[in-house]
N, C-alpha and C positions, 0 to 999 in steps of 0.2 A: 407461525402460531394456533397452535398447542389448545388455546384458553377461552380465541372465539372474539374474537377482540377486531373492534370494529376499525375500521375508518374511522378519524376524529377521537376515539378513541384513545385519551391519557397512561400511557400502561410507563409499568414498573418492568429494566433490564438487567441482565446476569451478564460481567461480561468474563470470562475468560482471563485475563489478568497474562498469562504467561502468552496464546496467543494473538492478545495487542499490540504487545512488547515486541513479542519477534515479527507481525503485519509494519510493526513500527517502526523497524530497525530497515525491511527489509524497502515499503515502499521512501523511505528518507533516508538508508541508510545508504545501499544498493545503487544511484543512477550517481551518490557524493564517490563515490568511491571509484566505481569509470569514467569517473569522472576526472579528478588524481591525476588520476591512476593511468587514462589518458594522454592530458597533458601531457604529462612528466615521458611519456615513453616513444608520443610523436613527437619530445621538443627534445630531445638524445640524438631521438634517426634522422629529424629532420630542423632541426637546427634554422628553426622558423618559425618564433612565435605566431602572429597567423591560423601562418598553417596548425598548426601545435594546435590554439586552438578553436580550431575550425572540426578539428575529429573527434575534439574533443566536446566541445557541445554537437556536436553527432550522433557520436557513439551517446553520449545524456539524455538523447530524446528515446534513444533504436534501445534504452535498457528497460523503458517500459514498454515495452514491449512479451517479452514475460514477462513481465510485475503484473499484466491488463489478463492473460496466458496463466500464470493462479492464481487468482482473485474468479476468473470464471471458474476450474476446476474447486474451486474450493465454493464456491456459491453451487452449484451438481453437489459434490458430495455431502450440502448442508454440515461440514466444521469447519462452520465462522464464528463463532464461540460466541456469537447472542442472544439469546432465545429473552425473547417475553419472558414475566413469571411473573405477572395479575397485574388488571386494569384496574386502576385508579379513577374512585369516586367522587366524583367531583362537593365537596362537603357546602352547603349555602350557609 
């Protein structure tokens, strides 16, 4: 907040579209890819669908841990790509 916006102010934002697309792919694509690959590999290795699905779901949820760590890193380095660019005044 470099322009002095206060809580409750309406603000205009600028979003880095490359960062937004990359973050979306990371948050949505990585867990789905992990789920798909882990279920396929577990099914090939164990030939038990319930066990394969269990492994896939466990790894799916575990895949959010590195995403959370990366999110904390981005917040610390302030490279999230979202900036407040203006305070929008309400017109009567």
